[in-house]
N, C-alpha and C positions, 0 to 999 in steps of 0.2 A: 537541200543538202544541209547537214549539220555544220555548225560553224567550225568544228575541229578539223574538217577535212579540206580546207582551202589549200593547205600544203605550201610547197615552195613555189616561187614565181619564176620557174625556169621551164623552157620548152622541152618536150619529149618528142623528137622528130618522128619516130615510127608511129606513135599513136595519134599525133596531132594532124596527120593527113586527113583525118575525119573532119577537122575544123577547116582545113584548106578546101575541102569539097563544099562546105557550106558557104565559104567566102567566095569561091569561084562562081557560084550561082546562088546569090543570096535571095532566093525566093522559092516558094512552093505553094501549092494550092492549100495545104494544111500544115500548120505548125503545132506539134504537140509539145507542151511544156510539162516535164515531169516524167522521170524514168523509173517509177515504181511499177508494180505489176499491172495496174489499170492503164497507165499511160503506154507502157510497152505493148499491152494487149490491144489497145486501140490502134497503135502504130502498125502492128502486124495485120490487123483486120483491114485497115485502109490500104496497106500495101498489096494485100491479096486482091483487092478490088481494082488495082491498077491506078490508084490515086497517087499523085505526086505529093509525098508527105515527108516532113522532116521532124525529128524529135531532138530536144535538148534536155539535158539533166544537169543541174548545177553541182551535183556530187557524183557518186558512182551509181550505177544501176542497182536498184533494190537496196539502197543504203538507208532509207528512212523507215517509215512504218512497215513497208513490205518486207524488210529484212528483220524486223523486230517483232514478228508475229509469234503466236503460240505454236507455229508449225502445224496447224490443224487445217484440214479440209473437211468441213462439217456442215450439217444441215442446220445446226443451231436449235437444239431442242428447247432451250430456254426462251427462244423468241415466240414460242407458242403462247407462253404466259402473257406476253405483251400484245397478243393478238395479231402478230405479223405473219399471217398464214401465207401470203404471197411470197414473202422472203424465204420462209421455210421450204415451201414447194420448189422455188427456184434453186435454193441452196442444195437441197437433196438431189435434184436433177443434175446440177452441175457437179456435185461431188461424185455421183455415179459416172458421169461423163469423163471426169478427169482420171478416174481409176482406169478407164479404157484408153484415153488418148495420151496420157502422161504416166504410164505404169512404171517408168524408170525412176520417178521421184515421188509419185503419189501412191501410197500403199494402204491397204485396209488396216484399220486400227480397232482392235477389240477394246471396248471401254466398259469399265465396271463402276457402278455407283454404290458406295456403302450406305446403307439405310439404317438409321438409328431409332425410328419410331414408325408407327402404323398410320396415324391420322394427323400428325403435326402439320399445321399450315392450312388445313382444309377450310377454315373460316376466313383466313386472310387472303387466300388465293383469288377468290372472286373479286374482292375489292381491288387487289393489284391489277387484275385483268381489266376491270372497268375503268380504273382511274390512272393506271400507270404510275402509281405512287405506293411507297411503303407505308403501311399503317401499323403503328406500334413497333415493338422490337422485332427485328428479323428472326424468323424461326426456320430451322431446317425443314425442308419438305419431307413428309412421311411417305410410306410405301404406297398409300392410296393415290396421292397426287402424282407420284413418280410413275405408277402403273398407268394412270390415265394419260399422262404426257407421252410415255413411250408407246402406248397403243396408238395414239394419234400420229406419232412420229413414224410408226410402221406403215400407216396408211399413206403418208407422204412418200415413204421410201420404196413403194412398190415400183419396181423397174426391172422386170425380167429376172428377179431373184438375185440382183447384184449383191445385196448384203442380207444376212440372215435376220430373222425377227428377234426381238429382245426376249430375254428369259429372266425369271426371278428365282432366287434360291434362298432357302431358309438359313438360319444361323449356322447350323451344324455343317451343311454342305458348303456354305460360303467359306467357313474357316478351314475346312479341309482343303479347299482349293487355294485359298489365300490365308495361310496361318498367321501371317504378320499383322492382319487387320485387328483393329480394336475389338477386344472380346465382347464389348457391349453392343455390337451391331445386332440387328434383328434380321436383316435380309441383305442381299446384294442384287442389283439389277444390272444385267449385262446386255449391251447392244453393240453395233458396229458403226463407226464413222471412218474417217481416213486421216492420214497425216502426210505432210510433205517435209521430208528430211532435208531437202536442199532447195529452199525457196529462192535463194539467190541464183542458183544454177538454172532452175526452171525459168526464172525471169530472163536469163541470158538466152536460153533456148527459144523462148517466144520472140525475143529481139532478133536472133539469128534467122528465124523463119521469115520475119518481116524484111530483113535486109536481102535475103535470098529471093524473096518474091519480087522485090524491086529490081534486083539484078536480072531476073528472068524476064521482067517486063521491058528491059532495055537500058539497063545501066544505073543511072543515078536518080531514079524516081522514088527511092526510099533511102533516106540518109538519117543517121543517128549519131549523136556525139554526147559523151559524158563530160563532166567538168566544164560545162558551158551553161551560163546563166542568163536569164532575161533581167535586165536591170532598169529598163525604162522604155520610153518611146520617143520618136522624133517625127518630123514631117516626112522623113524618108522610110519610116517603118519601125519595127521593134528593135530596140538596142540590145545587143548581145555581147557578153564578155566571156572570153576564154579564161577560165579560172586558173589555168596553169601558166599562162603567159601574161595575163592582164590586158591583152589586146581587145579592142572594141570594134564592132562592125554592126551594120544594120541588116535586117532580114525582113522580107515581106511575105505575107500569106493572106489568102482570102478568108480563111477560117482559122481561128486559134482555139486549141483545146487545152484547157487548164486542168491538168491532173496532178497538181502538186500537193494533194492531200490536206493535211492540217495547215499548210502554208498557202492555201488557195486564195485567201483574202489578201495576203501580202503580195502574191503574184498579180492579182487584179489591180491592186494599188499601183504596182510598177507599170501596169498596162494602161493606167489612166482611167480605170473603171472600179473605184473602191467598192468593196462589198463587206457584208458582215454575215457570211454564211456559216462559218466554222465555229466549233466549240469542243475541240478534241480533249481526250483524257489520256493520261500517261499509263502505260502498262509495262511492268517490269517482269523479268524472269531471271532465274539462276540455273546454272548447269552444274551438276554434282558428279564427281567421281567417287561413287559410294557403292561398292559391290553388295552390301547388305540391303540397301534400298532398292537396288536394281533387281535383286533376287525376290524381294518382297512384292514387287510389281508383277512378277511372273509373266513378263512379256506384254502387258496390257497397260492402257491408260487408266489411272484412278481419277475419276471425275466426280466432283461432289460440291456441295454447298457448305462453306465454312460457317462458323457460328455467327458471323456478322452478315450473313446473307450473300456474300460474294461467291460466285462460281469459280472454283479453282481446279487445278489439274496437276497430276504427277504422272510422268510417263517416260519409259526408256527410249533412248535414241542411240542405237548401237550399244556401246558399253558405258554410256553416260545416262544421267537422268535429268530431264527438264522439269522444272517446277515453276508454276506461275498461276495466275498473274494478278496484278493489282489494277485498280481503276480509279485514278486520282486526277483531279482537275489539273491540266498542264499549264505551266508558265512558258509561253512560246519564246520568251527572251532568254531562256536558259537551256543548255543541253540536257536532254533526257538521260538520267542515270539512275541506276538502282541504288537506293539509299539503305543505310543501316536499319532504319525502321522497317523497310520492306523485307529485308533479309530476315529480321526477327519474326515478321509475320509469316514468311514462308516456313520457317522452322516450326512455328506454332501449328501451322496447318498439317505439316508432316506428322507431328506428334499426335494431332487430333485423330488421324487415321491409322498411323503405325506407331503406337506408343512405345514399342520395344526397340525402335530404331534410334540410335544415338547419332546426332548430326552436329558437326562443328564447322566453323568457317573454313577450316583447312580443306574441307571436301569440295569447296566451291572452286571450279576451274575457270568459270566465265560467267559474266552477267551481262544483260542487255536490256535496254528500254526503248520504247518508241511512243509516238503520239498518234493515237487513233484518229482518223479523219472523220470525226463525228459531226453531225450538224449542230448548230447552236440550238440549245434547248433549255426550257425552264423545268425539266424533270427534277424531282427532288433527290434522286439518286442517279449516279452515272450509269448504273446498270439498266435503267429504264430508258435511256436515250436510244432511239432507233438505230439499228445497224443497216437499215435499208439505204438506198441512194436516190438522188435526184439529179437532174441536169438543169442548170440555170443558164439562161441566155442573156447576153448584153451586146449592144451594137455601138460602135464608135466610128465617128466620121474622121477621116484623115486624108488630106489632099484630094478631097472630093470623092473619096471612095469609102464605102461602108465596110468595116471589118467586124465580123461577128466573133464573139468569144463564147464558147460553151464551157462552163465550169462544172466539174464533178464535185458534188457534195455527198460525202459518205462513201460507202462501198466496202466490201470485205474480200479477202483472198479467194474464198471459195467460189464466188460468183464473177470472177474477173472476166471470164470468157463471155458470159451473157451480158455483163455490163459493157464490155468493149463492143459487142455487137450492137447494143442499144445506141451507144455513142456514135459508132460508125454509121448507123442508119440515119441518125440525125444530121451528121455531116454530109452524107450522100444526098440527102434531101436539099440541104442548103446549096450544094454544088450542082444540083440538077442531074445527078448520076444515079444509077441503079446498081444494086448488089449483083456481083458476078458469081460469088462462091460463098457458101456458108462455112463457118468454122466449127459448127456442131459436128462432132465425130471426126474432125480432121486431126490426125496425130500431131503432137507437138515435138519437134526436134528429135532427140534421141529416144523418144517413145515409139517411133515408127519401127515396127517389126521387133520390138523388144521381146526377148524370150519370156514366155509366160509361166514356166514352172522351174523349180529348182534344178531338175534334170536338164532342161533346155539352157538354163544359165550356165551350168557346168560345161555343157557341150560348146556353148559360145566361147567360153574362156579357153577351153582346150583348142578350139579351132584357131584362136588368135595368139596362142602361145608359141614362142620361137626361141632361138638360141639367146637372144638378147632380152626378151621379155618373158619372165616366168609367170606362172599362174597367179601368184599373189599380186603382181604388178598389173596384170590384165584385169583382175578383179577390181582393183582400185579404179582403173580407167573406166570400166563398164559402169561402176557405181557413180563415178563423177560425171560422165558424159552420156550415159545411155548408149544406144547403138551408134551415136556419133563418135564413139570411141574408135570405131573402125578407121575413120579418117585420121584421127589423132595417131593411131598406131602406125598407119602408113607414113605419116610425117616423121614419127620417131625412127622408123626403120630406114628412112631415106638418108641418114647420116650418122656419124659417130655420136654416141650418147653416153651419159653417166648419171646414175642415180645419186642424189645429193647425199653427202656424208651425214647431214643432220636429220634427215627423214627419209625413209624408204618410199614415201608416197609421191615424191616429185623427182623429175630428172631435168638436166640442163636443157634438153631439146623440148621437153614439155613446157617449161617456162618460156622458151622462145616461141612456142606455138601460142601460148596464152597472150604474150606480148603482141604477136602479129595478128591474132584473130579475135581477141576478147577485150580490146581497148583498156589495157592497164594504164592507169594514171599515176598510181602510188603503190608502193610496196604493200601497204596495208590491204589493198584490194585483193591481193593473192591470198592473204592469210584469212580474211573474213568472208569474201564473196566469191572467190574462184575455187577455194578449198574450204574444208571444215577444220583446218588445223587450229585456228584460234578458238573456235567453239568448243573443241575437245580439250583445250588446255595444253596443246602440244607445241607452243611457240617457245623457242629458246634463243639465247643470244647467238649461238652458232647458226641457227636457222636464219635469223635476221641478216647476219653477215653474208652467209652463203647465197641467200636469195637476192640480196642487193647486188652482189657481184654478178650473178647470173642475169639479172635484169638490165644491168648497166649497158651491156653491148647492144641488145635489140632496141632499147629505149634511148640510147645516146646519152646516158648519165656520165658525167665526169666524177672523179672521186669525192668532190665536195657534195655533189647532189646525192650520191649514193649514201654518204654519211648522214646527210640531212634526212633521207628517207628512213634510215634505221632509227634515228631519233624520233621522227614523226610517228612511226609505227609503235614504238615503245610508249610514247605519250598517249596515243589513242587507246591502246590496250589498257594502260594503267588508269587513265582518267575516266574513260567511258565504260570500261568493261571489267574493272576491278582486277586486272591481271598484272602481276609483277613478274616481268620476264627474268628468268634465271638461266644460268649456264646449264648445259646438258648434264654436267656432272653433279649439279646441286639441285636441279629441278625436282619438285615433288613427284612429277610424273616419270622421272628417269628410271 
């Protein structure tokens, strides 16, 4: 968890029942520490195998690196240059799988690379491949190298025609298709990857699948709690703290799974098994409200190598444009934030590709940063550090019992399902259990029976529209929850409801549903990780006040706590995301 989100030290009765469940039975066969996508994915897989498993996350789910990603589900074409063929093969397979099992959040992403030369980098590429080091000044890859790379990528991508093969276009056709591109380009290369527009909600869906699997297996065999941290050990077990109340208790498990990402070494230190596995780098992004840049992208990602050799991206997400990313050695003692220098870098790279697009800081509606969970490495450049993963084992004796900890080192969003399967298989081996069900091909949450075409989506919306929910509101719910929106709609229809005055995207009963079903710990959770309102720059002072009032009832907040949550949310948005919250009447987005 980031330091900023420790919040107020007051209980929230409705949500903290999850902690009561842990305290009532303070043991499980497996304890997963870390509620990012890899920890939640492992939790789900273990629950599906009928394993008694508990998960704790010291912040909110998907709050760290999992929520600060580039929102891409991709095979990683650039990993070919590092010789990481296994990772590319697995990544492409998992990308194609996620397009099928999570179609509500994972969408095909048409990607175009602007190419400025024909043979640039041909001599340096073999040296980079053999040594994993940069030799001389970085040079943009030319058409020859990109063609070779994409041809190899196509070979890895063969999977029943899931995505089309790449194509090259010359300057004339490229500029006719994307007229805003730099007139000095020689070619464009276009291929398909995928994006995940709601990584936080996909993580919640995976979590819900695990909880439901545990419930189906007989009640409390799968338990998960956010805002709960591991702070040490004792003779009685692992020492756990409720971050919202400050209460401490012990918890026992036969196997501990450490999926805390860049914080894995610190977690192991708290567990009494110090390690030096991690060496993460910081990656930042900005989100722009800029119609001109949005139009220039023409519905696709612009993915290219900047003049410093860094792979960067520009792509539309709804009516916003995401720009990223940097790769800077991280200081784990400081919160990760997007700096002025990084913003200047982003503006430079936009100008490099779209020289006619004027960008100012007034267009930035949101920024975010995270620390990649990379392994410690002596690579000369962060980009050469492997994005693959490994699992490290350590054993600790306590009260005559051996407790095994499996620590995840590395890992990326795209491969979370396969990684979770690997981790689960290792755990099952330790427990002497066998796998009951595979997660390959198993739909995730609201991806089950998700309408596959525009016509089917419109029909689904029509079928769920009624006197109190118009088509636009149902559309928002389907986008937010996938087909799980049907259960949310039933909940909304079961009592009187009212859409908020400050946004048409939330209602009083939906907020109550989130509070009762999605473990809300703080007001900020709704803005960043249960909706995309903060990401799109749509937070106003009116929304903060109305949301705090709506949450107060189901979460048991008194007026002082509600006021503290408003202050806390404003501070997080300003300090970590560069957002100055305005009144609806003065907001730049009003």
